[in-house]
C-alpha positions, -999 to 999 in steps of 0.1 A, spaced: 419 179 -600 419 161 -633 396 130 -633 392 100 -657 368 119 -680 392 149 -682 418 124 -691 397 108 -718 386 141 -735 425 152 -735 434 119 -751 408 121 -777 418 156 -785 454 148 -784 447 123 -813 429 151 -832 424 183 -817 394 191 -841 373 166 -831 337 179 -823 324 181 -789 292 163 -800 315 133 -814 335 135 -780 302 135 -760 289 105 -779 322 85 -775 322 91 -738 285 89 -730 282 122 -717 264 155 -729 281 180 -753 276 207 -725 299 185 -703 325 182 -730 324 217 -737 326 228 -700 353 204 -692 374 214 -722 369 252 -712 379 244 -676 409 226 -685 422 255 -709 416 281 -685 435 263 -659 464 257 -683 463 221 -682 452 217 -721 461 240 -750 450 228 -785 473 237 -812 484 224 -847 517 208 -850 540 204 -877 573 190 -886 595 219 -891 621 197 -909 596 189 -938 592 222 -944 630 227 -948 634 244 -915 663 242 -890 648 227 -858 673 229 -827 676 218 -792 698 240 -770 712 234 -733 719 267 -717 742 270 -685 734 303 -666 758 324 -643 754 356 -626 717 355 -629 690 332 -619 680 305 -645 644 319 -641 654 354 -652 673 341 -682 643 318 -691 621 347 -693 642 367 -717 646 336 -738 607 331 -738 606 364 -756 624 353 -785 602 346 -815 624 316 -828 621 298 -795 589 277 -791 597 259 -758 616 270 -727 620 249 -697 641 251 -665 660 217 -659 678 201 -633 713 185 -638 744 199 -654 723 225 -675 699 252 -661 676 257 -692 663 237 -722 654 254 -754 634 242 -786 639 265 -817 627 266 -853 647 287 -878 638 292 -914 675 285 -926 710 281 -913 716 320 -914 686 326 -890 699 299 -868 733 317 -865 714 348 -857 695 331 -830 727 315 -813 745 350 -815 714 365 -799 714 339 -771 750 342 -765 748 380 -759 719 377 -733 732 385 -698 735 355 -676 740 330 -704 775 312 -700 775 282 -721 751 269 -750 750 234 -761 735 231 -794 718 199 -807 705 202 -843 677 177 -853 683 158 -884 653 136 -884 621 138 -861 605 105 -853 582 115 -828 572 151 -812 550 165 -788 538 136 -768 526 137 -733 516 106 -721 515 117 -682 477 117 -684 472 80 -689 471 72 -653 468 91 -621 504 91 -614 516 124 -598 483 131 -583 487 111 -551 500 139 -531 470 161 -538 445 134 -532 458 125 -499 
C-alpha cells in the first residue's frame, strides 16, 4: 500500500528526481534512512521509477503516437513484440476501438518510415493509426497519487 508519506516522496521526486534524500527527509520531517527505505521499496515494487525526460521535438526528432488494432493474435502477444523495438518507448493495452497504444521516438522521418514498416509486418497487426506530434505542451505527468482514489477496494 502507498501511504501519504510515499505520495509526498513521489510528488517531490516527480518535480526533481535529483533531490537528495537529506533534503526530502528535512522537508517531510522524517529521517534520511526512512526516505531511502521508502524510495527503495517503491522502486522494487514497480510503483516508482526515476528517469530523465526530454522533449524529443526540441532535439529535432520525430515523436509519434500509434494506435494498433490486432487480429488473429492476442493484444498482449503483439504488445510484447512491440515492446522489444528500440524506437518504441511506451506500450499499453487499451480498451475501445483500438487494442494497443504506443509512443515512439525516431531520429528522423526515414527512421519513422522504417518503424512503421516493421510494425505493419508484425504478425497480428491489422491496422495502424498514426498520430505525429507537432508540438508538445506537457508530457509524463501522473497525478494519480495526489489522492487515495483507486485504493478503496484494497483498503476495505
